[in-house]
Biotite code that builds the C-alpha atoms (Angstrom):
import biotite.structure as struc

atoms = struc.array([
    struc.Atom([14.877, -14.394, 4.456], chain_id="A", res_id=1, res_name="MET", atom_name="CA", element="C"),
    struc.Atom([14.998, -11.052, 2.610], chain_id="A", res_id=2, res_name="THR", atom_name="CA", element="C"),
    struc.Atom([12.104, -9.073, 2.645], chain_id="A", res_id=3, res_name="HIS", atom_name="CA", element="C"),
    struc.Atom([10.958, -7.861, -1.320], chain_id="A", res_id=4, res_name="LEU", atom_name="CA", element="C"),
    struc.Atom([8.697, -5.524, -1.221], chain_id="A", res_id=5, res_name="ASP", atom_name="CA", element="C"),
    struc.Atom([8.455, -1.554, -1.620], chain_id="A", res_id=6, res_name="GLY", atom_name="CA", element="C"),
    struc.Atom([10.089, 0.999, -3.176], chain_id="A", res_id=7, res_name="LEU", atom_name="CA", element="C"),
    struc.Atom([13.291, -0.330, -4.960], chain_id="A", res_id=8, res_name="TYR", atom_name="CA", element="C"),
    struc.Atom([16.178, 2.242, -5.340], chain_id="A", res_id=9, res_name="LEU", atom_name="CA", element="C"),
    struc.Atom([18.303, 2.077, -8.510], chain_id="A", res_id=10, res_name="ILE", atom_name="CA", element="C"),
    struc.Atom([21.555, 4.386, -8.772], chain_id="A", res_id=11, res_name="THR", atom_name="CA", element="C"),
    struc.Atom([21.509, 6.479, -11.448], chain_id="A", res_id=12, res_name="PRO", atom_name="CA", element="C"),
    struc.Atom([24.730, 5.702, -13.755], chain_id="A", res_id=13, res_name="ASP", atom_name="CA", element="C"),
    struc.Atom([27.352, 8.091, -12.475], chain_id="A", res_id=14, res_name="THR", atom_name="CA", element="C"),
    struc.Atom([30.786, 9.232, -11.865], chain_id="A", res_id=15, res_name="ALA", atom_name="CA", element="C"),
    struc.Atom([29.579, 11.420, -8.749], chain_id="A", res_id=16, res_name="ASP", atom_name="CA", element="C"),
    struc.Atom([32.111, 10.666, -5.819], chain_id="A", res_id=17, res_name="ALA", atom_name="CA", element="C"),
    struc.Atom([31.615, 7.769, -3.780], chain_id="A", res_id=18, res_name="PRO", atom_name="CA", element="C"),
    struc.Atom([30.413, 9.905, -0.741], chain_id="A", res_id=19, res_name="ASP", atom_name="CA", element="C"),
    struc.Atom([28.171, 12.126, -2.730], chain_id="A", res_id=20, res_name="VAL", atom_name="CA", element="C"),
    struc.Atom([26.204, 8.976, -4.220], chain_id="A", res_id=21, res_name="LEU", atom_name="CA", element="C"),
    struc.Atom([26.251, 7.555, -0.730], chain_id="A", res_id=22, res_name="ALA", atom_name="CA", element="C"),
    struc.Atom([25.081, 10.566, 0.988], chain_id="A", res_id=23, res_name="GLU", atom_name="CA", element="C"),
    struc.Atom([21.787, 10.413, -1.720], chain_id="A", res_id=24, res_name="GLN", atom_name="CA", element="C"),
    struc.Atom([21.268, 6.586, -1.240], chain_id="A", res_id=25, res_name="VAL", atom_name="CA", element="C"),
    struc.Atom([21.365, 7.574, 2.350], chain_id="A", res_id=26, res_name="ALA", atom_name="CA", element="C"),
    struc.Atom([18.750, 10.423, 1.975], chain_id="A", res_id=27, res_name="GLN", atom_name="CA", element="C"),
    struc.Atom([16.486, 8.088, -0.057], chain_id="A", res_id=28, res_name="ALA", atom_name="CA", element="C"),
    struc.Atom([16.776, 5.146, 2.529], chain_id="A", res_id=29, res_name="ILE", atom_name="CA", element="C"),
    struc.Atom([15.626, 7.625, 4.846], chain_id="A", res_id=30, res_name="SER", atom_name="CA", element="C"),
    struc.Atom([12.360, 8.083, 2.894], chain_id="A", res_id=31, res_name="GLY", atom_name="CA", element="C"),
    struc.Atom([11.323, 4.520, 2.908], chain_id="A", res_id=32, res_name="GLY", atom_name="CA", element="C"),
    struc.Atom([13.633, 2.817, 0.166], chain_id="A", res_id=33, res_name="ALA", atom_name="CA", element="C"),
    struc.Atom([13.460, -0.956, 0.948], chain_id="A", res_id=34, res_name="GLY", atom_name="CA", element="C"),
    struc.Atom([16.238, -2.344, -1.862], chain_id="A", res_id=35, res_name="LEU", atom_name="CA", element="C"),
    struc.Atom([18.926, -0.574, -3.395], chain_id="A", res_id=36, res_name="VAL", atom_name="CA", element="C"),
    struc.Atom([20.955, -1.845, -6.759], chain_id="A", res_id=37, res_name="GLN", atom_name="CA", element="C"),
    struc.Atom([23.791, -0.334, -7.397], chain_id="A", res_id=38, res_name="TYR", atom_name="CA", element="C"),
    struc.Atom([24.060, 0.154, -11.338], chain_id="A", res_id=39, res_name="ARG", atom_name="CA", element="C"),
    struc.Atom([26.753, 1.328, -13.136], chain_id="A", res_id=40, res_name="HIS", atom_name="CA", element="C"),
    struc.Atom([27.950, 0.715, -16.840], chain_id="A", res_id=41, res_name="LYS", atom_name="CA", element="C"),
    struc.Atom([31.322, 2.263, -16.721], chain_id="A", res_id=42, res_name="GLY", atom_name="CA", element="C"),
    struc.Atom([34.832, 0.944, -17.612], chain_id="A", res_id=43, res_name="PRO", atom_name="CA", element="C"),
    struc.Atom([36.505, 2.154, -14.576], chain_id="A", res_id=44, res_name="ASP", atom_name="CA", element="C"),
    struc.Atom([36.985, -0.831, -12.451], chain_id="A", res_id=45, res_name="ARG", atom_name="CA", element="C"),
    struc.Atom([37.762, 1.308, -9.346], chain_id="A", res_id=46, res_name="GLN", atom_name="CA", element="C"),
    struc.Atom([35.299, 3.863, -9.067], chain_id="A", res_id=47, res_name="LEU", atom_name="CA", element="C"),
    struc.Atom([32.721, 1.249, -9.648], chain_id="A", res_id=48, res_name="ARG", atom_name="CA", element="C"),
    struc.Atom([34.442, -1.119, -6.718], chain_id="A", res_id=49, res_name="ARG", atom_name="CA", element="C"),
    struc.Atom([34.721, 2.618, -4.255], chain_id="A", res_id=50, res_name="ASP", atom_name="CA", element="C"),
    struc.Atom([31.008, 3.491, -5.081], chain_id="A", res_id=51, res_name="GLN", atom_name="CA", element="C"),
    struc.Atom([30.263, 0.111, -4.719], chain_id="A", res_id=52, res_name="ALA", atom_name="CA", element="C"),
    struc.Atom([31.357, -0.466, -1.018], chain_id="A", res_id=53, res_name="THR", atom_name="CA", element="C"),
    struc.Atom([30.368, 2.980, 0.072], chain_id="A", res_id=54, res_name="ALA", atom_name="CA", element="C"),
    struc.Atom([26.840, 2.263, -0.918], chain_id="A", res_id=55, res_name="LEU", atom_name="CA", element="C"),
    struc.Atom([27.085, -0.901, 0.966], chain_id="A", res_id=56, res_name="LEU", atom_name="CA", element="C"),
    struc.Atom([28.109, 0.547, 3.984], chain_id="A", res_id=57, res_name="GLY", atom_name="CA", element="C"),
    struc.Atom([25.204, 2.870, 4.194], chain_id="A", res_id=58, res_name="VAL", atom_name="CA", element="C"),
    struc.Atom([22.863, 0.210, 3.509], chain_id="A", res_id=59, res_name="CYS", atom_name="CA", element="C"),
    struc.Atom([24.710, -2.105, 6.043], chain_id="A", res_id=60, res_name="ARG", atom_name="CA", element="C"),
    struc.Atom([23.879, 0.974, 8.436], chain_id="A", res_id=61, res_name="ILE", atom_name="CA", element="C"),
    struc.Atom([19.865, 0.959, 7.761], chain_id="A", res_id=62, res_name="ALA", atom_name="CA", element="C"),
    struc.Atom([20.049, -2.853, 7.223], chain_id="A", res_id=63, res_name="ARG", atom_name="CA", element="C"),
    struc.Atom([18.266, -2.195, 3.665], chain_id="A", res_id=64, res_name="VAL", atom_name="CA", element="C"),
    struc.Atom([19.614, -5.005, 1.254], chain_id="A", res_id=65, res_name="PRO", atom_name="CA", element="C"),
    struc.Atom([22.105, -4.381, -1.393], chain_id="A", res_id=66, res_name="PHE", atom_name="CA", element="C"),
    struc.Atom([22.696, -5.671, -4.950], chain_id="A", res_id=67, res_name="ILE", atom_name="CA", element="C"),
    struc.Atom([25.136, -5.072, -7.701], chain_id="A", res_id=68, res_name="VAL", atom_name="CA", element="C"),
    struc.Atom([23.806, -4.661, -11.241], chain_id="A", res_id=69, res_name="ASN", atom_name="CA", element="C"),
    struc.Atom([24.637, -7.303, -14.184], chain_id="A", res_id=70, res_name="ASP", atom_name="CA", element="C"),
    struc.Atom([28.835, -8.007, -12.196], chain_id="A", res_id=71, res_name="ASP", atom_name="CA", element="C"),
    struc.Atom([28.236, -11.238, -10.102], chain_id="A", res_id=72, res_name="VAL", atom_name="CA", element="C"),
    struc.Atom([32.460, -10.765, -9.643], chain_id="A", res_id=73, res_name="ALA", atom_name="CA", element="C"),
    struc.Atom([31.858, -7.328, -7.676], chain_id="A", res_id=74, res_name="LEU", atom_name="CA", element="C"),
    struc.Atom([29.221, -8.698, -5.473], chain_id="A", res_id=75, res_name="ALA", atom_name="CA", element="C"),
    struc.Atom([31.021, -11.245, -4.191], chain_id="A", res_id=76, res_name="ALA", atom_name="CA", element="C"),
    struc.Atom([34.372, -9.330, -4.435], chain_id="A", res_id=77, res_name="GLU", atom_name="CA", element="C"),
    struc.Atom([32.839, -6.944, -1.505], chain_id="A", res_id=78, res_name="ILE", atom_name="CA", element="C"),
    struc.Atom([30.308, -9.239, -0.122], chain_id="A", res_id=79, res_name="GLY", atom_name="CA", element="C"),
    struc.Atom([26.863, -7.494, -1.469], chain_id="A", res_id=80, res_name="ALA", atom_name="CA", element="C"),
    struc.Atom([23.433, -9.038, -0.541], chain_id="A", res_id=81, res_name="ASP", atom_name="CA", element="C"),
    struc.Atom([23.266, -10.392, -4.281], chain_id="A", res_id=82, res_name="GLY", atom_name="CA", element="C"),
    struc.Atom([23.079, -9.165, -7.824], chain_id="A", res_id=83, res_name="VAL", atom_name="CA", element="C"),
    struc.Atom([20.718, -8.625, -10.554], chain_id="A", res_id=84, res_name="HIS", atom_name="CA", element="C"),
    struc.Atom([20.558, -10.151, -13.873], chain_id="A", res_id=85, res_name="LEU", atom_name="CA", element="C"),
    struc.Atom([20.017, -8.925, -17.322], chain_id="A", res_id=86, res_name="GLY", atom_name="CA", element="C"),
    struc.Atom([19.346, -10.786, -20.486], chain_id="A", res_id=87, res_name="ARG", atom_name="CA", element="C"),
    struc.Atom([23.321, -11.318, -21.554], chain_id="A", res_id=88, res_name="ASP", atom_name="CA", element="C"),
    struc.Atom([24.238, -11.398, -17.935], chain_id="A", res_id=89, res_name="ASP", atom_name="CA", element="C"),
    struc.Atom([24.295, -14.832, -16.804], chain_id="A", res_id=90, res_name="GLY", atom_name="CA", element="C"),
    struc.Atom([22.867, -17.554, -15.062], chain_id="A", res_id=91, res_name="ASP", atom_name="CA", element="C"),
    struc.Atom([20.790, -17.020, -11.725], chain_id="A", res_id=92, res_name="PRO", atom_name="CA", element="C"),
    struc.Atom([22.089, -20.874, -10.521], chain_id="A", res_id=93, res_name="MET", atom_name="CA", element="C"),
    struc.Atom([25.840, -19.988, -11.014], chain_id="A", res_id=94, res_name="ALA", atom_name="CA", element="C"),
    struc.Atom([25.546, -16.643, -9.243], chain_id="A", res_id=95, res_name="ALA", atom_name="CA", element="C"),
    struc.Atom([23.703, -18.224, -6.262], chain_id="A", res_id=96, res_name="ARG", atom_name="CA", element="C"),
    struc.Atom([26.231, -20.887, -6.369], chain_id="A", res_id=97, res_name="ARG", atom_name="CA", element="C"),
    struc.Atom([28.828, -17.914, -6.424], chain_id="A", res_id=98, res_name="ARG", atom_name="CA", element="C"),
    struc.Atom([26.789, -15.650, -3.746], chain_id="A", res_id=99, res_name="LEU", atom_name="CA", element="C"),
    struc.Atom([25.464, -18.312, -1.404], chain_id="A", res_id=100, res_name="GLY", atom_name="CA", element="C"),
    struc.Atom([22.258, -19.930, -0.788], chain_id="A", res_id=101, res_name="ALA", atom_name="CA", element="C"),
    struc.Atom([20.772, -16.170, 0.973], chain_id="A", res_id=102, res_name="ASN", atom_name="CA", element="C"),
    struc.Atom([21.920, -14.241, -1.576], chain_id="A", res_id=103, res_name="ALA", atom_name="CA", element="C"),
    struc.Atom([18.950, -11.951, -3.710], chain_id="A", res_id=104, res_name="VAL", atom_name="CA", element="C"),
    struc.Atom([19.385, -12.893, -7.099], chain_id="A", res_id=105, res_name="ILE", atom_name="CA", element="C"),
    struc.Atom([17.075, -10.956, -9.365], chain_id="A", res_id=106, res_name="GLY", atom_name="CA", element="C"),
    struc.Atom([16.339, -11.301, -13.152], chain_id="A", res_id=107, res_name="VAL", atom_name="CA", element="C"),
    struc.Atom([14.803, -8.958, -15.829], chain_id="A", res_id=108, res_name="SER", atom_name="CA", element="C"),
    struc.Atom([12.001, -10.359, -17.680], chain_id="A", res_id=109, res_name="CYS", atom_name="CA", element="C"),
    struc.Atom([11.139, -7.477, -19.676], chain_id="A", res_id=110, res_name="TYR", atom_name="CA", element="C"),
    struc.Atom([7.746, -8.316, -21.261], chain_id="A", res_id=111, res_name="ASP", atom_name="CA", element="C"),
    struc.Atom([7.898, -11.961, -21.159], chain_id="A", res_id=112, res_name="ASP", atom_name="CA", element="C"),
    struc.Atom([5.922, -14.299, -18.444], chain_id="A", res_id=113, res_name="LEU", atom_name="CA", element="C"),
    struc.Atom([8.329, -17.219, -19.953], chain_id="A", res_id=114, res_name="THR", atom_name="CA", element="C"),
    struc.Atom([11.549, -16.133, -19.110], chain_id="A", res_id=115, res_name="LEU", atom_name="CA", element="C"),
    struc.Atom([10.060, -14.945, -15.318], chain_id="A", res_id=116, res_name="ALA", atom_name="CA", element="C"),
    struc.Atom([9.503, -18.935, -15.057], chain_id="A", res_id=117, res_name="ARG", atom_name="CA", element="C"),
    struc.Atom([12.205, -20.328, -16.509], chain_id="A", res_id=118, res_name="ALA", atom_name="CA", element="C"),
    struc.Atom([13.903, -17.597, -13.628], chain_id="A", res_id=119, res_name="ALA", atom_name="CA", element="C"),
    struc.Atom([11.950, -18.898, -11.081], chain_id="A", res_id=120, res_name="GLU", atom_name="CA", element="C"),
    struc.Atom([12.998, -22.381, -12.224], chain_id="A", res_id=121, res_name="ARG", atom_name="CA", element="C"),
    struc.Atom([16.170, -21.479, -12.228], chain_id="A", res_id=122, res_name="ALA", atom_name="CA", element="C"),
    struc.Atom([16.197, -20.099, -8.483], chain_id="A", res_id=123, res_name="GLY", atom_name="CA", element="C"),
    struc.Atom([15.227, -16.653, -9.311], chain_id="A", res_id=124, res_name="ALA", atom_name="CA", element="C"),
    struc.Atom([14.507, -14.139, -5.817], chain_id="A", res_id=125, res_name="SER", atom_name="CA", element="C"),
    struc.Atom([12.335, -11.983, -7.886], chain_id="A", res_id=126, res_name="TYR", atom_name="CA", element="C"),
    struc.Atom([11.688, -11.067, -11.505], chain_id="A", res_id=127, res_name="VAL", atom_name="CA", element="C"),
    struc.Atom([11.910, -7.524, -12.835], chain_id="A", res_id=128, res_name="ALA", atom_name="CA", element="C"),
    struc.Atom([9.177, -6.373, -15.181], chain_id="A", res_id=129, res_name="PHE", atom_name="CA", element="C"),
    struc.Atom([9.298, -3.332, -17.523], chain_id="A", res_id=130, res_name="GLY", atom_name="CA", element="C"),
    struc.Atom([9.302, -0.880, -19.033], chain_id="A", res_id=131, res_name="SER", atom_name="CA", element="C"),
    struc.Atom([5.246, 0.291, -17.930], chain_id="A", res_id=132, res_name="PHE", atom_name="CA", element="C"),
    struc.Atom([6.181, 3.779, -18.964], chain_id="A", res_id=133, res_name="PHE", atom_name="CA", element="C"),
    struc.Atom([8.199, 5.886, -20.909], chain_id="A", res_id=134, res_name="PRO", atom_name="CA", element="C"),
    struc.Atom([11.882, 5.521, -19.538], chain_id="A", res_id=135, res_name="SER", atom_name="CA", element="C"),
    struc.Atom([14.244, 8.292, -19.815], chain_id="A", res_id=136, res_name="ALA", atom_name="CA", element="C"),
    struc.Atom([17.099, 5.665, -18.525], chain_id="A", res_id=137, res_name="THR", atom_name="CA", element="C"),
    struc.Atom([15.850, 3.115, -21.289], chain_id="A", res_id=138, res_name="LYS", atom_name="CA", element="C"),
    struc.Atom([14.276, 4.940, -23.648], chain_id="A", res_id=139, res_name="PRO", atom_name="CA", element="C"),
    struc.Atom([13.985, 2.176, -26.235], chain_id="A", res_id=140, res_name="HIS", atom_name="CA", element="C"),
    struc.Atom([12.845, -0.711, -23.321], chain_id="A", res_id=141, res_name="ALA", atom_name="CA", element="C"),
    struc.Atom([10.578, -2.724, -24.509], chain_id="A", res_id=142, res_name="VAL", atom_name="CA", element="C"),
    struc.Atom([6.651, -2.169, -22.997], chain_id="A", res_id=143, res_name="ARG", atom_name="CA", element="C"),
    struc.Atom([5.089, -4.296, -20.942], chain_id="A", res_id=144, res_name="ALA", atom_name="CA", element="C"),
    struc.Atom([1.173, -4.440, -19.486], chain_id="A", res_id=145, res_name="SER", atom_name="CA", element="C"),
    struc.Atom([-0.040, -4.208, -16.306], chain_id="A", res_id=146, res_name="PRO", atom_name="CA", element="C"),
    struc.Atom([-1.783, -7.131, -17.411], chain_id="A", res_id=147, res_name="GLU", atom_name="CA", element="C"),
    struc.Atom([1.050, -9.050, -16.837], chain_id="A", res_id=148, res_name="LEU", atom_name="CA", element="C"),
    struc.Atom([2.221, -7.888, -13.775], chain_id="A", res_id=149, res_name="LEU", atom_name="CA", element="C"),
    struc.Atom([-1.176, -9.592, -12.738], chain_id="A", res_id=150, res_name="SER", atom_name="CA", element="C"),
    struc.Atom([-0.511, -12.928, -14.784], chain_id="A", res_id=151, res_name="ALA", atom_name="CA", element="C"),
    struc.Atom([2.771, -13.416, -12.762], chain_id="A", res_id=152, res_name="ALA", atom_name="CA", element="C"),
    struc.Atom([1.096, -12.602, -9.249], chain_id="A", res_id=153, res_name="ARG", atom_name="CA", element="C"),
    struc.Atom([-1.002, -16.054, -10.270], chain_id="A", res_id=154, res_name="ASP", atom_name="CA", element="C"),
    struc.Atom([1.566, -17.997, -11.617], chain_id="A", res_id=155, res_name="SER", atom_name="CA", element="C"),
    struc.Atom([4.369, -17.440, -9.723], chain_id="A", res_id=156, res_name="LEU", atom_name="CA", element="C"),
    struc.Atom([5.890, -18.146, -6.296], chain_id="A", res_id=157, res_name="ARG", atom_name="CA", element="C"),
    struc.Atom([8.548, -15.279, -6.296], chain_id="A", res_id=158, res_name="ILE", atom_name="CA", element="C"),
    struc.Atom([7.852, -11.637, -6.183], chain_id="A", res_id=159, res_name="PRO", atom_name="CA", element="C"),
    struc.Atom([7.376, -9.142, -9.710], chain_id="A", res_id=160, res_name="ALA", atom_name="CA", element="C"),
    struc.Atom([9.028, -5.915, -9.660], chain_id="A", res_id=161, res_name="VAL", atom_name="CA", element="C"),
    struc.Atom([7.722, -2.929, -12.015], chain_id="A", res_id=162, res_name="ALA", atom_name="CA", element="C"),
    struc.Atom([10.279, -0.965, -13.471], chain_id="A", res_id=163, res_name="ILE", atom_name="CA", element="C"),
    struc.Atom([10.158, 2.006, -16.129], chain_id="A", res_id=164, res_name="GLY", atom_name="CA", element="C"),
    struc.Atom([8.728, 5.119, -15.804], chain_id="A", res_id=165, res_name="GLY", atom_name="CA", element="C"),
    struc.Atom([6.997, 4.956, -12.838], chain_id="A", res_id=166, res_name="ILE", atom_name="CA", element="C"),
    struc.Atom([6.032, 7.631, -10.902], chain_id="A", res_id=167, res_name="THR", atom_name="CA", element="C"),
    struc.Atom([4.186, 8.399, -7.702], chain_id="A", res_id=168, res_name="PRO", atom_name="CA", element="C"),
    struc.Atom([1.003, 9.111, -10.022], chain_id="A", res_id=169, res_name="GLN", atom_name="CA", element="C"),
    struc.Atom([1.088, 5.649, -11.562], chain_id="A", res_id=170, res_name="ASN", atom_name="CA", element="C"),
    struc.Atom([2.642, 3.527, -9.344], chain_id="A", res_id=171, res_name="GLY", atom_name="CA", element="C"),
    struc.Atom([-0.651, 2.546, -7.562], chain_id="A", res_id=172, res_name="GLY", atom_name="CA", element="C"),
    struc.Atom([-1.652, 1.514, -10.536], chain_id="A", res_id=173, res_name="LEU", atom_name="CA", element="C"),
    struc.Atom([0.935, -1.521, -10.905], chain_id="A", res_id=174, res_name="LEU", atom_name="CA", element="C"),
    struc.Atom([0.750, -2.276, -7.443], chain_id="A", res_id=175, res_name="ILE", atom_name="CA", element="C"),
    struc.Atom([-3.227, -2.995, -7.725], chain_id="A", res_id=176, res_name="ALA", atom_name="CA", element="C"),
    struc.Atom([-2.090, -4.951, -10.955], chain_id="A", res_id=177, res_name="ALA", atom_name="CA", element="C"),
    struc.Atom([0.355, -7.308, -8.907], chain_id="A", res_id=178, res_name="GLY", atom_name="CA", element="C"),
    struc.Atom([4.087, -5.460, -8.493], chain_id="A", res_id=179, res_name="ALA", atom_name="CA", element="C"),
    struc.Atom([5.556, -6.385, -5.123], chain_id="A", res_id=180, res_name="ARG", atom_name="CA", element="C"),
    struc.Atom([8.178, -3.635, -5.648], chain_id="A", res_id=181, res_name="MET", atom_name="CA", element="C"),
    struc.Atom([8.354, -0.810, -7.983], chain_id="A", res_id=182, res_name="LEU", atom_name="CA", element="C"),
    struc.Atom([12.271, 0.395, -9.436], chain_id="A", res_id=183, res_name="ALA", atom_name="CA", element="C"),
    struc.Atom([13.055, 3.693, -9.616], chain_id="A", res_id=184, res_name="VAL", atom_name="CA", element="C"),
    struc.Atom([15.723, 5.407, -10.968], chain_id="A", res_id=185, res_name="VAL", atom_name="CA", element="C"),
    struc.Atom([15.114, 9.154, -11.975], chain_id="A", res_id=186, res_name="THR", atom_name="CA", element="C"),
    struc.Atom([11.894, 9.549, -9.743], chain_id="A", res_id=187, res_name="GLY", atom_name="CA", element="C"),
    struc.Atom([13.853, 9.821, -6.919], chain_id="A", res_id=188, res_name="VAL", atom_name="CA", element="C"),
    struc.Atom([17.553, 10.728, -8.269], chain_id="A", res_id=189, res_name="PHE", atom_name="CA", element="C"),
    struc.Atom([15.972, 13.731, -10.459], chain_id="A", res_id=190, res_name="ALA", atom_name="CA", element="C"),
    struc.Atom([14.187, 15.326, -7.512], chain_id="A", res_id=191, res_name="GLN", atom_name="CA", element="C"),
    struc.Atom([15.270, 18.018, -5.319], chain_id="A", res_id=192, res_name="PRO", atom_name="CA", element="C"),
    struc.Atom([14.517, 15.977, -2.085], chain_id="A", res_id=193, res_name="ASP", atom_name="CA", element="C"),
    struc.Atom([15.279, 12.543, -2.157], chain_id="A", res_id=194, res_name="LEU", atom_name="CA", element="C"),
    struc.Atom([14.024, 11.242, 1.185], chain_id="A", res_id=195, res_name="ALA", atom_name="CA", element="C"),
    struc.Atom([10.718, 13.377, 0.124], chain_id="A", res_id=196, res_name="ALA", atom_name="CA", element="C"),
    struc.Atom([10.409, 11.800, -3.255], chain_id="A", res_id=197, res_name="ALA", atom_name="CA", element="C"),
    struc.Atom([11.344, 8.134, -1.893], chain_id="A", res_id=198, res_name="ALA", atom_name="CA", element="C"),
    struc.Atom([8.433, 8.864, 0.569], chain_id="A", res_id=199, res_name="ARG", atom_name="CA", element="C"),
    struc.Atom([5.916, 9.231, -1.925], chain_id="A", res_id=200, res_name="ALA", atom_name="CA", element="C"),
    struc.Atom([6.335, 5.889, -3.424], chain_id="A", res_id=201, res_name="TYR", atom_name="CA", element="C"),
    struc.Atom([6.892, 3.923, -0.154], chain_id="A", res_id=202, res_name="ALA", atom_name="CA", element="C"),
    struc.Atom([3.358, 5.964, 1.030], chain_id="A", res_id=203, res_name="SER", atom_name="CA", element="C"),
    struc.Atom([1.774, 3.830, -2.182], chain_id="A", res_id=204, res_name="LEU", atom_name="CA", element="C"),
    struc.Atom([2.611, 0.461, -0.799], chain_id="A", res_id=205, res_name="PHE", atom_name="CA", element="C"),
    struc.Atom([1.370, 1.751, 3.068], chain_id="A", res_id=206, res_name="VAL", atom_name="CA", element="C"),
    struc.Atom([-1.941, 3.392, 1.493], chain_id="A", res_id=207, res_name="ASP", atom_name="CA", element="C"),
    struc.Atom([-2.338, 1.827, -2.042], chain_id="A", res_id=208, res_name="GLY", atom_name="CA", element="C"),
    struc.Atom([-1.993, -1.598, -1.771], chain_id="A", res_id=209, res_name="ASP", atom_name="CA", element="C"),
    struc.Atom([-4.932, -3.458, -1.624], chain_id="A", res_id=210, res_name="PRO", atom_name="CA", element="C"),
    struc.Atom([-3.677, -6.932, -0.352], chain_id="A", res_id=211, res_name="ARG", atom_name="CA", element="C"),
])
């Protein structure tokens, strides 16, 4: 079973060459990223396939799970470890049938514990809540509270991911509240030293996790 804990790296929506993005992800993994999600909303199917394939190679070498945002077909095509589904991205049960019993199936639940309970019943591997803080990636996202993470910890068997405006300074609060993973985009990719940025998040789980 895939270990779901620690820094959850999400790639930015970029047209960078696959090898450029792969090198950035490799740096973040060297700093402690424990799960990588490829997220690209552009229409260029070939670019998306090439980027995802390059990232899968990096993750395989590092033995880090690699999942694809929204696109079950792409995840199946390249042999990714799973998929992350948003509100309109399909049924977790159907994704698992397509990708296999051991696939990592994540589901966005925003600020809604009822959605999280339904996702767990449908076979999700983890649920994601947020945005907890203002986010440049999704500036209009609904806002979730740390208390939601505590409620999820008490009522769900699967891990909860926190996402949205998370920094090394505020991430410890969310871990203490119940987050098993912190999902980050710009907090790593917008920094000059990606490995050091990832390490700052990963260290929260070593030094700051009270469990």
